[in-house]
C-alpha positions as CSV (number, residue, x, y, z in Angstrom):
1,M,-19.6,-7.1,12.7
2,F,-18.4,-7.7,9.2
3,T,-17.3,-11.1,8.1
4,A,-15.7,-12.3,4.8
5,N,-19.0,-14.0,4.0
6,D,-20.7,-10.6,3.7
7,F,-18.7,-10.2,0.5
8,I,-20.1,-13.3,-1.2
9,P,-22.7,-12.0,-3.6
10,K,-26.3,-13.2,-3.9
11,K,-27.8,-13.7,-7.3
12,Y,-26.8,-11.0,-9.9
13,T,-29.8,-9.1,-11.3
14,S,-28.2,-7.7,-14.5
15,D,-25.9,-8.9,-17.3
16,I,-23.2,-7.6,-19.7
17,T,-21.4,-9.4,-22.5
18,K,-18.4,-7.2,-23.2
19,G,-16.9,-3.9,-22.2
20,N,-13.9,-2.3,-20.4
21,F,-13.0,-0.2,-17.4
22,E,-9.9,1.7,-16.4
23,W,-8.7,2.7,-12.9
24,S,-5.6,4.2,-11.4
25,A,-4.6,3.3,-7.9
26,P,-1.7,4.8,-5.9
27,S,1.0,3.4,-3.8
28,N,0.9,4.1,-0.1
29,I,3.5,4.5,2.6
30,A,2.8,3.0,6.1
31,L,3.6,5.2,9.1
32,V,2.7,2.4,11.6
33,K,4.0,-0.7,9.9
34,Y,2.3,-4.1,9.4
35,W,4.7,-7.0,9.7
36,G,3.4,-10.4,10.3
37,K,0.1,-11.9,9.1
38,K,-2.3,-14.6,10.0
39,D,-4.2,-16.9,7.5
40,N,-6.1,-15.2,4.5
41,Q,-4.0,-12.1,4.6
42,I,-5.2,-11.0,8.0
43,P,-2.7,-8.6,9.6
44,A,-1.1,-9.5,12.9
45,N,-1.2,-5.8,13.9
46,P,-3.0,-2.7,12.6
47,S,-1.3,-0.1,10.4
48,V,-1.9,3.4,9.1
49,S,-0.6,4.9,5.9
50,F,-0.4,8.0,3.8
51,T,-1.9,7.3,0.4
52,L,0.4,8.7,-2.3
53,N,-0.6,10.8,-5.3
54,N,2.0,10.4,-8.2
55,C,3.3,6.9,-7.8
56,K,0.4,4.8,-9.1
57,T,-0.6,1.9,-11.3
58,I,-3.1,2.4,-14.2
59,T,-4.9,-0.7,-15.2
60,K,-7.4,-1.2,-18.0
61,L,-9.6,-4.3,-17.9
62,A,-11.4,-5.4,-21.1
63,F,-13.8,-8.3,-20.8
64,D,-15.7,-10.6,-23.2
65,K,-18.3,-13.2,-22.2
66,K,-17.3,-16.8,-23.0
67,D,-19.5,-19.6,-24.3
68,F,-18.6,-21.8,-21.4
69,S,-17.1,-21.0,-18.0
70,D,-14.8,-23.8,-16.9
71,N,-11.6,-21.9,-15.9
72,F,-10.0,-18.5,-15.7
73,T,-8.7,-17.1,-18.9
74,F,-6.9,-13.8,-19.3
75,D,-4.1,-12.0,-21.2
76,L,-1.8,-9.8,-19.3
77,L,0.0,-6.8,-20.8
78,F,2.5,-4.6,-19.0
79,E,3.0,-1.3,-20.8
80,G,1.3,-2.8,-23.8
81,K,3.5,-5.9,-24.1
82,P,2.7,-9.5,-22.9
83,K,4.1,-10.1,-19.5
84,E,4.1,-13.9,-18.8
85,D,6.0,-13.7,-15.5
86,F,3.3,-11.6,-13.9
87,K,0.6,-14.2,-14.8
88,P,1.0,-16.7,-11.9
89,K,0.4,-13.9,-9.4
90,I,-2.8,-12.9,-11.1
91,Q,-3.9,-16.5,-11.5
92,K,-3.4,-17.0,-7.7
93,F,-5.3,-13.8,-7.0
94,L,-8.3,-15.0,-9.2
95,E,-8.4,-18.3,-7.4
96,R,-8.4,-16.6,-4.1
97,V,-11.2,-14.1,-4.8
98,F,-13.4,-16.4,-7.0
99,I,-15.8,-17.2,-4.1
100,Y,-16.4,-13.4,-3.8
101,L,-16.5,-12.7,-7.6
102,P,-18.2,-15.8,-9.1
103,F,-18.4,-14.2,-12.6
104,L,-14.7,-14.4,-13.1
105,K,-14.8,-17.7,-15.1
106,D,-17.6,-16.3,-17.3
107,Y,-15.4,-13.8,-19.1
108,H,-12.1,-13.7,-20.9
109,F,-10.1,-10.7,-19.5
110,T,-7.4,-8.6,-21.0
111,I,-5.5,-6.8,-18.2
112,D,-3.4,-4.0,-19.5
113,T,-1.3,-2.3,-16.8
114,Q,1.4,0.3,-16.4
115,N,3.1,2.2,-13.6
116,T,3.8,6.0,-13.5
117,F,7.1,5.2,-11.7
118,P,10.0,3.4,-13.3
119,H,9.7,-0.4,-13.2
120,S,12.0,-2.1,-10.7
121,S,12.6,1.3,-9.2
122,G,12.4,-0.5,-5.8
123,I,8.9,1.0,-5.2
124,A,6.5,-1.8,-4.5
125,S,3.9,-1.9,-7.3
126,S,2.0,-4.8,-5.7
127,A,-0.2,-2.5,-3.6
128,S,-1.1,-0.1,-6.4
129,G,-1.4,-2.9,-8.9
130,M,-3.7,-5.1,-6.9
131,A,-5.8,-2.1,-5.8
132,A,-6.3,-1.0,-9.5
133,L,-7.2,-4.5,-10.5
134,A,-9.7,-4.9,-7.6
135,M,-11.4,-1.5,-8.6
136,N,-11.9,-2.8,-12.2
137,F,-13.4,-6.1,-11.0
138,M,-15.7,-4.2,-8.7
139,S,-16.8,-1.9,-11.5
140,L,-17.8,-5.0,-13.5
141,E,-19.6,-6.4,-10.4
142,K,-21.5,-3.2,-10.0
143,V,-22.9,-3.5,-13.5
144,L,-24.1,-7.1,-12.6
145,N,-25.5,-5.8,-9.3
146,P,-26.7,-2.2,-9.9
147,E,-28.2,-2.0,-6.4
148,M,-24.7,-2.1,-4.8
149,T,-24.1,0.9,-2.5
150,E,-21.0,3.1,-2.8
151,E,-19.8,2.1,0.7
152,Y,-20.0,-1.6,-0.1
153,F,-18.3,-1.0,-3.4
154,Y,-15.2,0.5,-1.8
155,Q,-15.1,-1.8,1.2
156,K,-15.3,-4.9,-1.0
157,A,-12.6,-3.4,-3.4
158,S,-10.3,-2.9,-0.4
159,F,-11.1,-6.4,0.8
160,L,-10.3,-8.0,-2.6
161,A,-7.1,-5.9,-3.0
162,R,-6.0,-7.2,0.4
163,L,-6.3,-10.8,-0.9
164,G,-3.8,-9.9,-3.7
165,S,-1.4,-8.0,-1.5
166,G,-2.0,-7.1,2.1
167,S,-1.0,-3.4,1.9
168,A,-3.1,-3.0,-1.3
169,C,-6.2,-2.6,0.8
170,R,-4.7,0.8,1.9
171,S,-4.5,2.0,-1.7
172,V,-8.2,2.2,-2.5
173,K,-9.2,5.2,-0.4
174,G,-7.3,8.4,0.1
175,N,-5.2,10.6,2.4
176,V,-4.8,8.6,5.7
177,V,-6.0,4.9,5.8
178,V,-6.1,2.5,8.7
179,W,-6.1,-1.3,8.2
180,G,-6.6,-3.6,11.1
181,N,-8.8,-3.7,14.2
182,Q,-8.0,-0.8,16.6
183,A,-10.2,-0.2,19.6
184,N,-10.1,3.6,19.3
185,I,-10.7,3.8,15.6
186,K,-14.4,3.6,14.6
187,G,-15.1,1.1,11.8
188,S,-11.5,-0.2,11.6
189,S,-11.3,-3.8,10.4
190,D,-8.8,-6.6,9.6
191,L,-10.8,-7.2,6.4
192,F,-10.3,-3.9,4.6
193,G,-8.8,-0.5,4.9
194,V,-10.9,2.5,6.1
195,E,-10.3,6.2,5.8
196,F,-9.0,7.6,9.1
197,P,-12.3,8.8,10.6
198,N,-11.0,11.4,13.2
199,A,-9.9,15.0,12.8
200,I,-6.6,15.6,10.9
201,H,-4.7,18.8,11.7
202,K,-3.9,21.2,8.8
203,N,-0.2,20.5,9.4
204,F,-0.8,17.2,7.5
205,N,-2.6,18.8,4.5
206,N,-0.6,18.0,1.3
207,Y,2.1,16.3,3.3
208,Q,5.1,15.6,1.1
209,D,7.0,12.4,0.5
210,T,10.2,12.4,-1.5
211,I,11.3,8.9,-2.3
212,L,15.1,8.4,-2.5
213,L,15.9,5.5,-4.7
214,V,18.9,4.0,-2.9
215,D,18.7,0.5,-4.4
216,K,16.6,-0.4,-7.4
217,G,17.4,-4.1,-7.4
218,E,15.2,-7.1,-6.4
219,K,14.9,-7.5,-2.7
220,Q,16.9,-10.5,-1.5
221,V,14.0,-11.5,0.8
222,S,10.3,-11.2,-0.4
223,S,7.8,-9.5,1.9
224,T,5.8,-12.7,2.0
225,V,8.8,-14.6,3.5
226,G,9.5,-11.8,5.9
227,H,6.0,-11.8,7.2
228,D,6.1,-15.5,7.7
229,L,9.3,-15.1,9.9
230,M,7.2,-13.3,12.5
231,H,5.4,-16.6,13.4
232,N,8.2,-17.8,15.7
233,H,9.9,-14.4,16.3
234,P,11.1,-13.9,19.9
235,Y,9.9,-10.2,19.9
236,A,6.7,-10.6,17.9
237,E,4.1,-10.3,20.6
238,R,5.7,-7.1,22.0
239,R,6.0,-5.7,18.5
240,F,2.3,-6.3,17.8
241,A,1.4,-4.5,21.1
242,Q,3.7,-1.6,20.2
243,A,2.0,-1.1,16.9
244,H,-1.4,-0.6,18.7
245,E,0.3,1.8,21.1
246,N,1.9,3.8,18.3
247,L,-1.4,4.0,16.3
248,D,-3.1,5.4,19.5
249,K,-0.3,8.0,19.7
250,L,-0.9,9.0,16.0
251,I,-4.6,9.5,16.7
252,T,-3.6,12.3,19.1
253,V,-0.9,13.6,16.8
254,F,-3.2,13.8,13.8
255,E,-5.6,15.9,15.9
256,N,-3.2,18.3,17.5
257,G,-0.6,18.5,14.7
258,N,2.4,17.9,16.9
259,L,5.1,17.2,14.3
260,D,7.8,16.4,16.9
261,E,5.7,13.5,18.2
262,F,4.8,12.5,14.7
263,I,8.5,12.2,13.8
264,K,9.3,10.1,16.9
265,V,6.5,7.6,16.1
266,V,7.2,7.4,12.4
267,E,11.0,7.0,12.6
268,S,10.7,4.5,15.5
269,E,8.3,2.4,13.5
270,A,10.6,2.4,10.5
271,L,13.6,1.2,12.5
272,T,11.5,-1.3,14.4
273,L,10.4,-2.9,11.1
274,H,14.0,-3.4,10.2
275,A,14.9,-4.5,13.7
276,M,12.3,-7.3,13.3
277,M,14.1,-8.4,10.1
278,M,17.5,-8.4,11.8
279,T,16.3,-10.4,14.7
280,S,14.3,-13.1,12.9
281,M,15.6,-16.6,12.1
282,P,16.9,-16.6,9.4
283,Y,17.9,-12.9,9.9
284,F,18.4,-10.4,7.1
285,I,19.2,-6.8,6.4
286,L,17.4,-4.8,3.7
287,M,19.0,-1.5,4.4
288,K,22.1,-0.5,2.5
289,P,25.1,1.6,3.6
290,N,23.6,4.6,1.8
291,T,20.3,4.1,3.7
292,L,22.2,4.8,6.9
293,Q,24.1,7.7,5.4
294,I,20.8,9.3,4.5
295,I,19.2,8.7,7.9
296,N,22.2,10.3,9.7
297,A,22.2,13.3,7.3
298,I,18.4,13.8,8.0
299,W,19.0,13.7,11.7
300,K,21.9,16.2,11.4
301,F,19.9,18.6,9.2
302,R,16.9,18.4,11.5
303,N,19.0,19.2,14.6
304,E,20.7,22.1,12.9
305,T,17.7,23.7,11.3
306,Q,14.7,22.6,13.5
307,I,12.9,21.8,10.2
308,P,10.4,19.0,10.9
309,V,11.6,16.5,8.2
310,C,11.8,12.8,9.0
311,F,12.3,9.5,7.2
312,T,10.4,6.2,7.0
313,L,11.3,3.0,5.3
314,D,9.4,0.1,3.7
315,A,10.8,-3.4,3.6
316,G,13.7,-2.3,1.4
317,A,16.6,0.2,1.2
318,N,14.8,3.2,-0.3
319,V,14.1,6.2,2.0
320,H,10.9,8.1,2.1
321,V,11.6,11.7,3.3
322,L,8.4,13.1,4.9
323,Y,7.8,16.8,5.6
324,P,5.0,19.4,5.7
325,E,4.3,21.4,2.5
326,N,5.4,24.7,4.0
327,V,9.1,23.6,4.1
328,T,9.2,22.0,0.7
329,E,11.7,24.5,-0.8
330,K,14.3,24.1,2.0
331,V,13.9,20.3,2.1
332,L,14.3,19.8,-1.6
333,Q,17.4,22.0,-1.6
334,F,18.8,19.8,1.2
335,I,18.0,16.7,-0.7
336,Q,19.8,18.1,-3.8
337,D,22.8,19.3,-1.9
338,E,23.3,16.4,0.5
339,L,21.2,13.3,-0.3
340,V,21.1,12.8,-4.0
341,V,24.7,11.6,-3.9
342,F,23.4,8.5,-2.0
343,C,20.7,7.6,-4.6
344,Q,21.3,5.1,-7.3
345,N,22.0,7.2,-10.5
346,G,20.9,10.3,-8.4
347,Q,17.3,9.3,-8.8
348,Y,14.5,10.4,-6.5
349,L,10.7,10.8,-6.9
350,C,8.6,13.7,-5.5
351,D,5.2,12.7,-4.2
352,K,2.6,13.8,-1.6
353,I,-0.6,12.7,0.1
354,G,-3.3,11.8,-2.5
355,D,-6.9,10.8,-2.7
356,G,-6.9,7.1,-3.6
357,A,-8.1,5.1,-6.6
358,I,-9.7,7.1,-9.5
359,A,-11.9,5.8,-12.4
360,L,-10.5,7.0,-15.7
């Protein structure tokens, strides 16, 4: 059984004075939602997500060895320009992972990061951003420890990403990723995300996700605060049990390709996530009126056409429209005809299942 201590390195056998790496890491969309966490970014319940393909963060890490290593030093650039307000989050991340990456104080880093989706589009970039940064740090550690196996490299990258942003651990590997201990999923762990190990039906090949940008503003409640509100939540324990049950249902669905069952689980999970927010103390609502308009329009369209399109939501107002590749043309036509009117400035992004982080 893995413990966090397994990621504390022994002595490094190699050295490097300067260099750079570059990685892209994608966003992901949870099908079974994680909401509520324990200490050290451990999830209160397991989750499973589709890794996206187009919405990603590209991060270049340049490093230069310092004469003395007393503290963390780094410059942070966003789209090539200094970004001071991102620095405290990176500083906190470095402090959190230092025990696992003891070389961090030995180098001065320049972190240059950009997103392929519009900044403040309401798409969370913390998952893709922290995953991309973790991949870069692991590339440096692999130079210092050349004996490292590929499996360890990816597990530790996911483990580190999780310490930056919980869901980031699901952005390292591709397609379908499980995070959190689940009895029926071999190798699943609270410490890192794992690729879904069982069979996946061809219905889910190249599954599409069109993200409708309903509200591009800052969320009025951060995810961190939202997670904390699960500690004394009256329905928390039942919710955590439900997540396990729904993940078990999806194991079967992924195997047999039953899209009707898939839709039931995924939409129920999305609404349950928001029900938890509405019933916490203090309570809050992150959906907007247009979120509900879109959901009702999707239900009506599905009933009338029998096309297996469904929605999911993150902790925000934007709607992810999920559908198999073979109905893309009809669904995109429906989105243009009926849903774009509910998007801020008519904006939406077309994405699909992807393969995870890539070295550039």
